[in-house]
FITIVO-36133 format. One record per atom (N, C-alpha, C, O, CB): atom name; residue number from 1; residue in three letters; x, y, z. Coordinates in steps of 0.05 Angstrom, whole numbers. Atoms other than C-alpha are relative to their C-alpha. Glycine has a CB too. Example, Ala and Ser with C-alpha at 12.3 -4.5 7.8 and 13.67 -1.06 7.14 Angstrom:
REM residues 2
 name resi resn     c1     c2     c3
    N    1  ALA     18    -24      0
   CA    1  ALA    246    -90    156
    C    1  ALA     18     24      0
    O    1  ALA     39     24     13
   CB    1  ALA    -20      1     25
    N    2  SER    -16    -24     -1
   CA    2  SER    273    -21    143
    C    2  SER    -15     22     14
    O    2  SER     -5     44     18
   CB    2  SER      9      9    -29
This chain:
REM residues 166
 name resi resn     c1     c2     c3
    N    1  MET    -22      7      1
   CA    1  MET   -392    803    929
    C    1  MET     19     16     11
    O    1  MET     22     40      4
   CB    1  MET      4     -6    -21
    N    2  SER    -18    -23    -16
   CA    2  SER   -343    830    973
    C    2  SER     32      6    -18
    O    2  SER     47    -10    -28
   CB    2  SER      8    -15     38
    N    3  ARG    -25    -12     11
   CA    3  ARG   -284    871    944
    C    3  ARG     29     -6     17
    O    3  ARG     27      0     41
   CB    3  ARG     -5     32     -1
    N    4  ARG    -13      4    -23
   CA    4  ARG   -221    854    979
    C    4  ARG     26     15    -12
    O    4  ARG     34      8    -34
   CB    4  ARG      2    -32     10
    N    5  ARG    -20    -15     15
   CA    5  ARG   -163    904    967
    C    5  ARG     30    -12     14
    O    5  ARG     33    -14     39
   CB    5  ARG     -5     38      5
    N    6  ILE    -22      9    -10
   CA    6  ILE    -92    875    974
    C    6  ILE     22     22     -9
    O    6  ILE     26     31    -31
   CB    6  ILE      5    -29    -11
    N    7  GLY    -22    -22     -2
   CA    7  GLY    -35    926    989
    C    7  GLY     21    -15      1
    O    7  GLY     22    -38      8
   CB    7  GLY      0     18     24
    N    8  PHE    -27      9     -4
   CA    8  PHE     35    920    982
    C    8  PHE     15     24     10
    O    8  PHE      7     46      1
   CB    8  PHE     14    -12    -26
    N    9  GLY    -13    -23    -12
   CA    9  GLY     79    966   1018
    C    9  GLY     23      4    -16
    O    9  GLY     30    -16    -27
   CB    9  GLY      8     -4     30
    N   10  ILE    -15    -10     20
   CA   10  ILE    133   1005    977
    C   10  ILE     28    -22     16
    O   10  ILE     49    -31      6
   CB   10  ILE      0     40     -1
    N   11  GLY    -27     17    -12
   CA   11  GLY    178    965   1028
    C   11  GLY      7    -30    -16
    O   11  GLY     29    -40    -20
   CB   11  GLY     -5     -7     35
    N   12  GLY     -1     31     16
   CA   12  GLY    166    896    992
    C   12  GLY      7      4    -33
    O   12  GLY     16    -15    -45
   CB   12  GLY    -35    -18      3
    N   13  PHE    -16     -9     30
   CA   13  PHE    184    928    919
    C   13  PHE     26      9     -2
    O   13  PHE     41      8    -21
   CB   13  PHE    -13     22    -14
    N   14  ALA    -22    -25      6
   CA   14  ALA    237    974    941
    C   14  ALA     26    -15    -10
    O   14  ALA     44     -4    -23
   CB   14  ALA      7     20     31
    N   15  PRO    -33     12      7
   CA   15  PRO    298    917    933
    C   15  PRO     -1     -4    -29
    O   15  PRO     18      1    -43
   CB   15  PRO     11    -32     16
    N   16  LEU      7      6     27
   CA   16  LEU    263    897    866
    C   16  LEU      5     27    -16
    O   16  LEU     21     27    -34
   CB   16  LEU    -32    -11     -3
    N   17  LEU    -12    -18      9
   CA   17  LEU    262    971    849
    C   17  LEU     29      8     -5
    O   17  LEU     42     12    -25
   CB   17  LEU     -9     13     11
    N   18  LEU    -30     -8     -3
   CA   18  LEU    326    987    869
    C   18  LEU     19    -14    -23
    O   18  LEU     34     -1    -38
   CB   18  LEU     11    -10     30
    N   19  ALA    -14     13     12
   CA   19  ALA    355    926    835
    C   19  ALA     -1     11    -30
    O   19  ALA     19     17    -42
   CB   19  ALA     -8    -26      6
    N   20  GLY      6    -12     24
   CA   20  GLY    325    950    773
    C   20  GLY     11     27    -13
    O   20  GLY     14     33    -37
   CB   20  GLY    -24      2      3
    N   21  CYS     -5    -27     16
   CA   21  CYS    345   1019    765
    C   21  CYS     30      1      7
    O   21  CYS     39     24      2
   CB   21  CYS    -19     30     12
    N   22  ALA    -24      6     -2
   CA   22  ALA    420    994    784
    C   22  ALA      4    -14    -25
    O   22  ALA     23     -7    -38
   CB   22  ALA      7    -15     24
    N   23  THR     -1     13     29
   CA   23  THR    412    950    722
    C   23  THR     -1     23    -18
    O   23  THR     19     30    -31
   CB   23  THR    -26    -20     -6
    N   24  ASP      6    -16     29
   CA   24  ASP    382   1003    675
    C   24  ASP     24     21      4
    O   24  ASP     34     29    -17
   CB   24  ASP    -36     17     -4
    N   25  ALA    -22    -18      0
   CA   25  ALA    439   1054    706
    C   25  ALA     23     -8    -14
    O   25  ALA     34      7    -29
   CB   25  ALA      7      6     23
    N   26  VAL    -22     11     10
   CA   26  VAL    493   1008    687
    C   26  VAL     -8     -5    -29
    O   26  VAL      9      0    -46
   CB   26  VAL     10    -24     16
    N   27  THR      1      0     27
   CA   27  THR    461    995    622
    C   27  THR     -2     25    -24
    O   27  THR      8     29    -46
   CB   27  THR    -20    -16     -2
    N   28  THR      3    -29     12
   CA   28  THR    439   1062    603
    C   28  THR     32     16     -2
    O   28  THR     37     28    -23
   CB   28  THR    -22     19     22
    N   29  THR    -24    -15      1
   CA   29  THR    513   1093    621
    C   29  THR     11    -12    -22
    O   29  THR     19      2    -40
   CB   29  THR     17     -1     24
    N   30  ALA    -23     14     22
   CA   30  ALA    548   1038    575
    C   30  ALA    -14      5    -27
    O   30  ALA      1      9    -46
   CB   30  ALA      5    -37      5
    N   31  ALA      9     -8     26
   CA   31  ALA    494   1052    518
    C   31  ALA     -4     32    -11
    O   31  ALA    -14     38    -32
   CB   31  ALA    -24    -14     -1
    N   32  ILE     -5    -28      7
   CA   32  ILE    503   1129    518
    C   32  ILE     27      5    -20
    O   32  ILE     50      1    -14
   CB   32  ILE      5     14     28
    N   33  PRO    -24     -4     14
   CA   33  PRO    543   1151    455
    C   33  PRO     15     17     10
    O   33  PRO      3     35     22
   CB   33  PRO     -3      6    -23
    N   34  SER    -18    -20    -13
   CA   34  SER    609   1190    477
    C   34  SER     -7     35      2
    O   34  SER      1     52     18
   CB   34  SER     26     -4    -17
    N   35  ILE      0    -31      4
   CA   35  ILE    580   1258    447
    C   35  ILE    -16     10     18
    O   35  ILE    -18     34     21
   CB   35  ILE     -8      9    -26
    N   36  TYR     19    -12    -24
   CA   36  TYR    527   1259    506
    C   36  TYR      6     -6     25
    O   36  TYR    -10     -3     42
   CB   36  TYR    -27     -7     -1
    N   37  LEU    -10      6    -26
   CA   37  LEU    573   1236    562
    C   37  LEU      5     28     15
    O   37  LEU     12     47      1
   CB   37  LEU     24    -18     -2
    N   38  PRO      1    -27     -5
   CA   38  PRO    575   1292    612
    C   38  PRO     32     -1      9
    O   38  PRO     46    -19     20
   CB   38  PRO    -24     11     23
    N   39  LEU    -34     -8     -4
   CA   39  LEU    646   1326    615
    C   39  LEU      6     15     24
    O   39  LEU     28     25     27
   CB   39  LEU     12     19    -24
    N   40  ALA     -4    -22    -24
   CA   40  ALA    636   1366    681
    C   40  ALA      6    -18     26
    O   40  ALA     -8    -17     47
   CB   40  ALA    -30     21      5
    N   41  ASN     -7     15    -25
   CA   41  ASN    670   1317    727
    C   41  ASN     35      1      0
    O   41  ASN     46      5    -22
   CB   41  ASN    -15    -35     -1
    N   42  SER    -31      7      1
   CA   42  SER    748   1308    743
    C   42  SER      6    -19    -20
    O   42  SER     22    -12    -37
   CB   42  SER     11    -11     26
    N   43  GLY    -15     18     17
   CA   43  GLY    758   1247    703
    C   43  GLY     -8     -8    -29
    O   43  GLY     -3    -28    -41
   CB   43  GLY      0    -23     14
    N   44  ALA     15      1     20
   CA   44  ALA    721   1262    645
    C   44  ALA     27      5    -26
    O   44  ALA     48     16    -19
   CB   44  ALA    -28     25      3
    N   45  GLN    -19     -7     26
   CA   45  GLN    764   1266    572
    C   45  GLN    -19     -2    -19
    O   45  GLN    -37    -18    -15
   CB   45  GLN     27    -19     -6
    N   46  ILE     16     -4     27
   CA   46  ILE    730   1282    504
    C   46  ILE     14    -21    -17
    O   46  ILE     39    -24    -18
   CB   46  ILE      2     33    -14
    N   47  ASP     -3     21     21
   CA   47  ASP    731   1228    455
    C   47  ASP     12     18    -29
    O   47  ASP     -3     27    -46
   CB   47  ASP    -33    -18     -5
    N   48  ALA    -11    -11     26
   CA   48  ALA    778   1260    400
    C   48  ALA     -8     -3    -24
    O   48  ALA    -17     15    -39
   CB   48  ALA     20     -7     -3
    N   49  GLN     10     17     26
   CA   49  GLN    763   1211    346
    C   49  GLN    -23     -2     -6
    O   49  GLN    -30     -9    -29
   CB   49  GLN      6    -24     -1
    N   50  THR     30      7      2
   CA   50  THR    693   1208    356
    C   50  THR     -8     36     -6
    O   50  THR    -25     41    -23
   CB   50  THR    -16    -17     36
    N   51  ALA      2    -27      6
   CA   51  ALA    696   1290    358
    C   51  ALA      4     10    -27
    O   51  ALA    -11     24    -41
   CB   51  ALA     16     12     16
    N   52  ARG    -12     -1     36
   CA   52  ARG    737   1290    288
    C   52  ARG    -24    -13    -21
    O   52  ARG    -28     -2    -43
   CB   52  ARG     33    -24     -5
    N   53  ASP     20     17     15
   CA   53  ASP    680   1239    259
    C   53  ASP    -22     18      1
    O   53  ASP    -34     23    -20
   CB   53  ASP     -7    -30     13
    N   54  MET     25    -14      8
   CA   54  MET    626   1284    277
    C   54  MET      4     31    -14
    O   54  MET    -12     39    -30
   CB   54  MET    -18      4     28
    N   55  ILE     -8    -26     18
   CA   55  ILE    655   1353    250
    C   55  ILE     10     -6    -29
    O   55  ILE      5      8    -49
   CB   55  ILE     25     16     15
    N   56  SER     -7     11     26
   CA   56  SER    686   1312    196
    C   56  SER    -31     -7    -21
    O   56  SER    -34     -3    -45
   CB   56  SER     20    -31      8
    N   57  ALA     25      4     13
   CA   57  ALA    613   1291    179
    C   57  ALA    -16     23    -12
    O   57  ALA    -29     23    -33
   CB   57  ALA    -16    -13     17
    N   58  TYR     18    -27     -4
   CA   58  TYR    585   1361    189
    C   58  TYR     12     15    -28
    O   58  TYR     -3     26    -44
   CB   58  TYR      7     20     33
    N   59  ARG    -12    -14     19
   CA   59  ARG    638   1387    140
    C   59  ARG     -6    -15    -28
    O   59  ARG    -16     -2    -47
   CB   59  ARG     30      4      6
    N   60  ARG      8     21     25
   CA   60  ARG    628   1331     84
    C   60  ARG    -29     14     -7
    O   60  ARG    -30     27    -29
   CB   60  ARG     -3    -39     10
    N   61  GLY     30     -7      5
   CA   61  GLY    550   1351     85
    C   61  GLY     -1     32    -10
    O   61  GLY    -22     43    -18
   CB   61  GLY    -18     -4     31
    N   62  ARG      1    -28      5
   CA   62  ARG    569   1422     70
    C   62  ARG     24      7    -23
    O   62  ARG     33     29    -29
   CB   62  ARG      5     16     29
    N   63  GLY    -25      1     29
   CA   63  GLY    624   1406     10
    C   63  GLY     31      4     11
    O   63  GLY     48     12     -5
   CB   63  GLY     -5     30    -26
    N   64  GLU    -27     -6    -13
   CA   64  GLU    685   1412     56
    C   64  GLU     14    -29     11
    O   64  GLU      0    -46     22
   CB   64  GLU     -4     23     26
    N   65  GLY    -22     23     -1
   CA   65  GLY    744   1358     65
    C   65  GLY     -4     -9     31
    O   65  GLY    -13      8     47
   CB   65  GLY     36     12     -7
    N   66  PRO     -1     10    -28
   CA   66  PRO    746   1318    132
    C   66  PRO     26     12      8
    O   66  PRO     42     23     -6
   CB   66  PRO     -1    -33      4
    N   67  LEU    -24     -9    -14
   CA   67  LEU    796   1332    188
    C   67  LEU     14    -27      9
    O   67  LEU      3    -50      8
   CB   67  LEU     -8     19     25
    N   68  VAL    -14     22    -10
   CA   68  VAL    849   1289    215
    C   68  VAL     10     14     29
    O   68  VAL     17     37     28
   CB   68  VAL     26    -11    -23
    N   69  VAL     -8     -7    -19
   CA   69  VAL    866   1295    289
    C   69  VAL     35     -4     -4
    O   69  VAL     48    -25     -9
   CB   69  VAL    -15    -15     22
    N   70  ASP    -33     -3      0
   CA   70  ASP    944   1323    289
    C   70  ASP     -1      0     36
    O   70  ASP    -16     10     52
   CB   70  ASP     16     35    -20
    N   71  PRO    -10      5    -27
   CA   71  PRO    981   1299    353
    C   71  PRO      9     29     12
    O   71  PRO      7     33     36
   CB   71  PRO     24    -23     -1
    N   72  GLU     -6    -18    -19
   CA   72  GLU   1008   1367    368
    C   72  GLU    -19     24      1
    O   72  GLU    -15     43     17
   CB   72  GLU     26      8     -4
    N   73  LEU     22    -20     -9
   CA   73  LEU    944   1409    357
    C   73  LEU    -15    -10     25
    O   73  LEU    -27      4     42
   CB   73  LEU    -22      5    -24
    N   74  GLN     19     13    -24
   CA   74  GLN    913   1362    405
    C   74  GLN     17      7     26
    O   74  GLN      2     15     45
   CB   74  GLN     -6    -37     -3
    N   75  ARG    -18     -7    -24
   CA   75  ARG    973   1374    460
    C   75  ARG     -6     33      1
    O   75  ARG    -10     42     23
   CB   75  ARG     37    -10     -5
    N   76  LEU      5    -22     -5
   CA   76  LEU    962   1448    445
    C   76  LEU    -31     10      7
    O   76  LEU    -36     30     20
   CB   76  LEU     11     10    -20
    N   77  ALA     25     -8    -15
   CA   77  ALA    886   1448    453
    C   77  ALA     -6     -9     26
    O   77  ALA    -24      1     39
   CB   77  ALA    -20     -5    -13
    N   78  GLU      2      7    -30
   CA   78  GLU    895   1408    518
    C   78  GLU     12     21     19
    O   78  GLU      3     22     42
   CB   78  GLU     15    -26      6
    N   79  ALA    -15    -19    -10
   CA   79  ALA    942   1463    539
    C   79  ALA    -19     20      6
    O   79  ALA    -27     25     29
   CB   79  ALA     21      8    -17
    N   80  GLU     17    -18      0
   CA   80  GLU    897   1513    523
    C   80  GLU    -30      1     19
    O   80  GLU    -38     17     36
   CB   80  GLU     -4      1    -25
    N   81  ALA     23     10    -18
   CA   81  ALA    835   1484    552
    C   81  ALA      2      3     35
    O   81  ALA    -15     10     52
   CB   81  ALA     -3    -31     -8
    N   82  ALA     -8      4    -28
   CA   82  ALA    872   1473    619
    C   82  ALA      7     30      9
    O   82  ALA      2     37     32
   CB   82  ALA     27    -22      1
    N   83  ALA     -4    -27     -5
   CA   83  ALA    895   1548    615
    C   83  ALA    -24     13      7
    O   83  ALA    -25     27     27
   CB   83  ALA     11     14    -22
    N   84  MET     24    -13      3
   CA   84  MET    826   1571    606
    C   84  MET    -14     -9     30
    O   84  MET    -28      7     42
   CB   84  MET    -17     -9    -29
    N   85  ALA     17     14    -26
   CA   85  ALA    799   1530    668
    C   85  ALA     18      8     19
    O   85  ALA      6     12     41
   CB   85  ALA     -4    -34      1
    N   86  LEU    -19    -11    -24
   CA   86  LEU    861   1553    711
    C   86  LEU    -12     33      0
    O   86  LEU    -17     43     22
   CB   86  LEU     39     -3     -9
    N   87  ALA      4    -34      0
   CA   87  ALA    843   1634    690
    C   87  ALA    -30     -1      7
    O   87  ALA    -37     20     17
   CB   87  ALA      7     19    -33
    N   88  ASP     28      1      0
   CA   88  ASP    769   1616    694
    C   88  ASP    -18     18    -15
    O   88  ASP    -39     28     -7
   CB   88  ASP     -8      3     23
    N   89  ARG     18     -8     19
   CA   89  ARG    748   1645    631
    C   89  ARG     15     -7    -26
    O   89  ARG     39    -15    -26
   CB   89  ARG     -9     31      3
    N   90  PRO    -11     11     22
   CA   90  PRO    756   1630    556
    C   90  PRO     23     24     -9
    O   90  PRO     19     47     -2
   CB   90  PRO    -25     -9    -22
    N   91  SER    -14     -9     14
   CA   91  SER    814   1657    520
    C   91  SER     -7     17    -21
    O   91  SER    -31     18    -26
   CB   91  SER     10    -16     -6
    N   92  LYS      9    -14     20
   CA   92  LYS    815   1705    464
    C   92  LYS      8    -18    -27
    O   92  LYS     32    -25    -31
   CB   92  LYS     14     30      1
    N   93  ALA    -10     15     23
   CA   93  ALA    816   1665    399
    C   93  ALA     15     13    -14
    O   93  ALA     28     -4    -27
   CB   93  ALA    -18     -9    -15
    N   94  GLN    -17    -12     22
   CA   94  GLN    855   1715    355
    C   94  GLN     35     -4     14
    O   94  GLN     56     -7      1
   CB   94  GLN    -11     38     -6
    N   95  THR    -26      5    -10
   CA   95  THR    911   1708    408
    C   95  THR     10    -32      2
    O   95  THR     32    -43      5
   CB   95  THR      0     13     27
    N   96  VAL     -7     36      3
   CA   96  VAL    908   1634    405
    C   96  VAL      8    -12    -27
    O   96  VAL     23    -31    -30
   CB   96  VAL    -27    -19      7
    N   97  LYS     -5      2     32
   CA   97  LYS    907   1633    326
    C   97  LYS     28      9     -5
    O   97  LYS     45     -6    -15
   CB   97  LYS    -21     20    -18
    N   98  SER    -28     -5      7
   CA   98  SER    969   1676    324
    C   98  SER     22    -18     18
    O   98  SER     46    -20     11
   CB   98  SER      4     32      4
    N   99  ALA    -24     15    -14
   CA   99  ALA   1006   1633    374
    C   99  ALA      3    -30    -14
    O   99  ALA     23    -43    -16
   CB   99  ALA     -5     -4     35
    N  100  VAL     -5     27     19
   CA  100  VAL    989   1570    333
    C  100  VAL     10      6    -25
    O  100  VAL     21    -11    -39
   CB  100  VAL    -26    -16     -5
    N  101  GLY    -15     -8     33
   CA  101  GLY   1011   1603    269
    C  101  GLY     28      3      5
    O  101  GLY     45     -6     -9
   CB  101  GLY    -10     31    -15
    N  102  ARG    -41     -1     -9
   CA  102  ARG   1083   1624    306
    C  102  ARG      8    -29      2
    O  102  ARG     32    -33     -2
   CB  102  ARG     11     15     39
    N  103  LEU    -11     24      2
   CA  103  LEU   1086   1550    312
    C  103  LEU      6    -19    -25
    O  103  LEU     12    -43    -23
   CB  103  LEU    -12    -10     14
    N  104  GLY     -1     15     17
   CA  104  GLY   1089   1537    241
    C  104  GLY    -29    -10    -20
    O  104  GLY    -26    -20    -42
   CB  104  GLY     13    -17     14
    N  105  TYR     24     13      6
   CA  105  TYR   1015   1517    226
    C  105  TYR     -6     26    -20
    O  105  TYR      1     50    -16
   CB  105  TYR    -24     -9     29
    N  106  ALA     11    -22     14
   CA  106  ALA    981   1555    168
    C  106  ALA    -30     -5     -2
    O  106  ALA    -41    -27     -4
   CB  106  ALA     14      5    -28
    N  107  SER     25     -3     -6
   CA  107  SER    914   1576    171
    C  107  SER    -17     -8     27
    O  107  SER    -38    -19     27
   CB  107  SER    -10    -10    -20
    N  108  PRO      8      6    -19
   CA  108  PRO    904   1570    240
    C  108  PRO    -24     13     11
    O  108  PRO    -26     37      7
   CB  108  PRO     18      0     13
    N  109  ASN     27     -7     -4
   CA  109  ASN    834   1579    268
    C  109  ASN     -4    -18     30
    O  109  ASN      7    -39     38
   CB  109  ASN    -20     -9    -28
    N  110  ALA      6     11    -38
   CA  110  ALA    803   1567    348
    C  110  ALA    -32      5      3
    O  110  ALA    -47     22     -6
   CB  110  ALA     19     25     31
    N  111  ASN     33     -1    -15
   CA  111  ASN    734   1554    379
    C  111  ASN      9     -5     30
    O  111  ASN     11    -27     40
   CB  111  ASN    -26    -30    -11
    N  112  LEU      5      1    -32
   CA  112  LEU    743   1571    454
    C  112  LEU    -20      9     11
    O  112  LEU    -32     29      2
   CB  112  LEU     16     13     14
    N  113  SER     28      0    -11
   CA  113  SER    686   1567    497
    C  113  SER      1    -10     28
    O  113  SER     21    -21     39
   CB  113  SER    -20    -18    -17
    N  114  ALA      5     16    -24
   CA  114  ALA    661   1545    558
    C  114  ALA    -31     -4     10
    O  114  ALA    -50     10      2
   CB  114  ALA     15     13     21
    N  115  GLY     35      5    -10
   CA  115  GLY    593   1519    594
    C  115  GLY    -10    -22    -15
    O  115  GLY    -33    -29     -9
   CB  115  GLY    -24     28     -7
    N  116  TYR     16     18     13
   CA  116  TYR    579   1466    547
    C  116  TYR      9    -31     19
    O  116  TYR     32    -35     26
   CB  116  TYR      7      0    -38
    N  117  HIS     -8     23    -16
   CA  117  HIS    576   1396    587
    C  117  HIS      5    -22    -17
    O  117  HIS     17    -39     -5
   CB  117  HIS    -19     -8     21
    N  118  THR      1     19     17
   CA  118  THR    574   1351    531
    C  118  THR     13      9    -31
    O  118  THR      9     32    -39
   CB  118  THR    -28     -8      0
    N  119  LEU     -3     -4     25
   CA  119  LEU    605   1344    460
    C  119  LEU    -19     10    -19
    O  119  LEU    -14     27    -37
   CB  119  LEU      6    -20     -7
    N  120  ALA     24     -6     12
   CA  120  ALA    536   1349    433
    C  120  ALA     -7     26      5
    O  120  ALA    -10     41    -14
   CB  120  ALA    -20    -16      7
    N  121  GLU      4    -35    -10
   CA  121  GLU    521   1417    468
    C  121  GLU     19     16     -9
    O  121  GLU     12     38    -19
   CB  121  GLU      0      7     31
    N  122  ALA    -15    -16     13
   CA  122  ALA    584   1442    447
    C  122  ALA      4      9    -30
    O  122  ALA     13     31    -37
   CB  122  ALA     15     -7      6
    N  123  PHE     -3      7     23
   CA  123  PHE    583   1421    373
    C  123  PHE    -24     15    -15
    O  123  PHE    -24     22    -38
   CB  123  PHE      0    -30     -1
    N  124  SER     22    -12      9
   CA  124  SER    513   1453    371
    C  124  SER      1     24      4
    O  124  SER    -10     38    -12
   CB  124  SER    -20     -9      9
    N  125  GLY     -9    -26    -10
   CA  125  GLY    534   1513    406
    C  125  GLY     16     15    -27
    O  125  GLY      9     36    -38
   CB  125  GLY     20     -4     28
    N  126  TRP    -20    -14     18
   CA  126  TRP    587   1529    355
    C  126  TRP    -15     -7    -33
    O  126  TRP     -7     10    -50
   CB  126  TRP     36    -15      6
    N  127  ARG     15      4     17
   CA  127  ARG    543   1502    298
    C  127  ARG    -17     30     -2
    O  127  ARG    -13     48    -19
   CB  127  ARG    -15    -25      7
    N  128  ASP     24    -25     -2
   CA  128  ASP    490   1557    312
    C  128  ASP     15     29      6
    O  128  ASP      2     49     13
   CB  128  ASP    -25     -6     28
    N  129  SER    -13    -30     -5
   CA  129  SER    541   1615    320
    C  129  SER     13      4    -20
    O  129  SER     34     -8    -24
   CB  129  SER     20      6     23
    N  130  PRO    -19    -10     28
   CA  130  PRO    565   1645    254
    C  130  PRO     29      0      3
    O  130  PRO     42    -13    -14
   CB  130  PRO     -6     31    -10
    N  131  PRO    -28     -4     -1
   CA  131  PRO    635   1660    276
    C  131  PRO     11    -28     12
    O  131  PRO     35    -32      8
   CB  131  PRO      7     27     19
    N  132  HIS    -11     23    -10
   CA  132  HIS    644   1591    311
    C  132  HIS     -8    -18    -22
    O  132  HIS     10    -34    -27
   CB  132  HIS     -9     -8     29
    N  133  ASN     -4     14     14
   CA  133  ASN    611   1557    255
    C  133  ASN     18      1    -25
    O  133  ASN     21    -19    -40
   CB  133  ASN    -18     -4      0
    N  134  ALA    -22     -7     26
   CA  134  ALA    662   1589    201
    C  134  ALA     19    -17      6
    O  134  ALA     29    -32    -11
   CB  134  ALA     14     30     -3
    N  135  VAL    -24     20     -7
   CA  135  VAL    716   1554    244
    C  135  VAL     -2    -24     -7
    O  135  VAL     18    -36    -16
   CB  135  VAL      5     -3     27
    N  136  LEU      6     31      5
   CA  136  LEU    681   1485    235
    C  136  LEU      0     -8    -25
    O  136  LEU      6    -31    -32
   CB  136  LEU    -24     -8     10
    N  137  LEU     -4      7     28
   CA  137  LEU    676   1495    160
    C  137  LEU     17     13    -17
    O  137  LEU     15     16    -42
   CB  137  LEU    -22      1    -11
    N  138  ASP    -24    -11     20
   CA  138  ASP    742   1531    146
    C  138  ASP      5    -15    -22
    O  138  ASP      9    -38    -17
   CB  138  ASP     25      1     12
    N  139  PRO     -9     15     27
   CA  139  PRO    757   1508     74
    C  139  PRO     27    -13      5
    O  139  PRO     31    -37      0
   CB  139  PRO      4     21    -25
    N  140  ALA    -28      3     -1
   CA  140  ALA    834   1513     92
    C  140  ALA      7    -26     21
    O  140  ALA     27    -41     19
   CB  140  ALA     13     30     12
    N  141  ALA     -7     20    -17
   CA  141  ALA    827   1464    149
    C  141  ALA      2    -31    -11
    O  141  ALA    -12    -39    -29
   CB  141  ALA    -17      1     20
    N  142  THR    -11     23      8
   CA  142  THR    856   1398    141
    C  142  THR      5    -18     27
    O  142  THR     -3    -41     29
   CB  142  THR     26      5    -15
    N  143  ARG     -5     12    -31
   CA  143  ARG    879   1383    221
    C  143  ARG    -17     11     21
    O  143  ARG    -30     32     16
   CB  143  ARG     31      5     11
    N  144  MET      9    -10    -24
   CA  144  MET    852   1393    285
    C  144  MET      9    -11     29
    O  144  MET     22    -32     29
   CB  144  MET    -25     -3     -1
    N  145  GLY      3      8    -25
   CA  145  GLY    853   1387    362
    C  145  GLY    -17      6     19
    O  145  GLY    -19     30     25
   CB  145  GLY     16      1      8
    N  146  ILE     23    -10    -16
   CA  146  ILE    801   1386    409
    C  146  ILE      5     -9     30
    O  146  ILE     19    -28     35
   CB  146  ILE    -27    -13    -11
    N  147  ALA     -5      2    -32
   CA  147  ALA    802   1387    486
    C  147  ALA    -18     10     20
    O  147  ALA    -36     25     12
   CB  147  ALA     24     13      7
    N  148  THR     25    -12    -22
   CA  148  THR    760   1403    553
    C  148  THR     19      1     25
    O  148  THR     41    -10     25
   CB  148  THR    -32    -24      7
    N  149  ALA    -14      3    -24
   CA  149  ALA    783   1416    621
    C  149  ALA    -22      8     19
    O  149  ALA    -40     24     15
   CB  149  ALA     25     18      2
    N  150  PHE     21     -5    -17
   CA  150  PHE    744   1414    680
    C  150  PHE      4     20     23
    O  150  PHE     28     17     30
   CB  150  PHE     -8    -26     10
    N  151  ALA     -8    -16    -16
   CA  151  ALA    746   1468    733
    C  151  ALA    -27      1     20
    O  151  ALA    -46     16     15
   CB  151  ALA     11     27    -16
    N  152  PRO     28      3    -15
   CA  152  PRO    692   1447    793
    C  152  PRO     -5     29     12
    O  152  PRO    -29     36     12
   CB  152  PRO      1    -24     25
    N  153  GLY      5    -24    -12
   CA  153  GLY    700   1515    826
    C  153  GLY    -13     26    -19
    O  153  GLY    -28     43    -10
   CB  153  GLY     27      8     11
    N  154  SER      5    -14     16
   CA  154  SER    689   1552    764
    C  154  SER    -28      8     -4
    O  154  SER    -46     -4      8
   CB  154  SER     10     -9    -17
    N  155  LYS     32     -9      4
   CA  155  LYS    624   1593    737
    C  155  LYS    -13    -21    -20
    O  155  LYS    -36    -28    -21
   CB  155  LYS     -3     34    -15
    N  156  TYR      9      8     28
   CA  156  TYR    628   1555    669
    C  156  TYR      4    -39      4
    O  156  TYR    -10    -55     -9
   CB  156  TYR     24     18    -28
    N  157  LYS     -1     24     -7
   CA  157  LYS    652   1486    698
    C  157  LYS     20    -17    -26
    O  157  LYS     40    -32    -24
   CB  157  LYS    -33     -9      5
    N  158  VAL    -22     22     18
   CA  158  VAL    681   1456    632
    C  158  VAL      5     20    -24
    O  158  VAL    -12     34    -36
   CB  158  VAL    -17    -35    -14
    N  159  TYR    -12    -21     20
   CA  159  TYR    726   1497    583
    C  159  TYR      8    -19    -25
    O  159  TYR     15    -42    -21
   CB  159  TYR     29     18     14
    N  160  TRP      5     13     24
   CA  160  TRP    728   1477    506
    C  160  TRP     28     15    -14
    O  160  TRP     36     38     -8
   CB  160  TRP    -33      7    -14
    N  161  ALA    -24    -13     20
   CA  161  ALA    790   1490    457
    C  161  ALA     -3    -17    -27
    O  161  ALA      8    -39    -26
   CB  161  ALA     35     -4     14
    N  162  LEU      2     12     23
   CA  162  LEU    776   1466    387
    C  162  LEU     19     18    -25
    O  162  LEU     11     39    -35
   CB  162  LEU    -31     -2     -5
    N  163  LEU    -21    -14     14
   CA  163  LEU    843   1485    341
    C  163  LEU      0    -15    -25
    O  163  LEU      2    -39    -25
   CB  163  LEU     28      2     15
    N  164  THR     -6      8     32
   CA  164  THR    846   1476    266
    C  164  THR     17     13    -13
    O  164  THR     20     37     -8
   CB  164  THR    -21      2    -18
    N  165  ALA    -18     -9     18
   CA  165  ALA    899   1484    214
    C  165  ALA      2    -15    -19
    O  165  ALA     -7    -38    -22
   CB  165  ALA     22      4      8
    N  166  LYS     -7     22     26
   CA  166  LYS    926   1463    150
    C  166  LYS     27    -12      3
    O  166  LYS     35    -28    -14
   CB  166  LYS      1     16    -30
């Protein structure tokens, strides 16, 4: 019995493979939860409501109350993230907390960081760092603002500001 090898060059399958990849890429991107979306690009914005939900669920699991997104804290977080990106370094949390307190907020707190490219990475990093975790679980906190800023030429690329207060 003779065996006949049937060969197909990649050229015959390339359009099918590429078409499948394009379809998968669109489907996959649309199916990615916002906590995993990359924020290291110029049009990216954090989903503050999803961040609030994730942080509030974490707080509830540890006996603390949920947070609400405060419009003014949100604007302050956006301004702080932009300032850090412009300076190409995270700010000092104590300086930012003092400034937020001077604006009339009680029990201000801040997580300021850089280098996390997704909300999931930032949350995990904060949760695993005792001082940052203390901000996430601050029993006095009832309100929050969270923002990122992208700095393409910087060492860290993405700068984060989470502000909490009562």
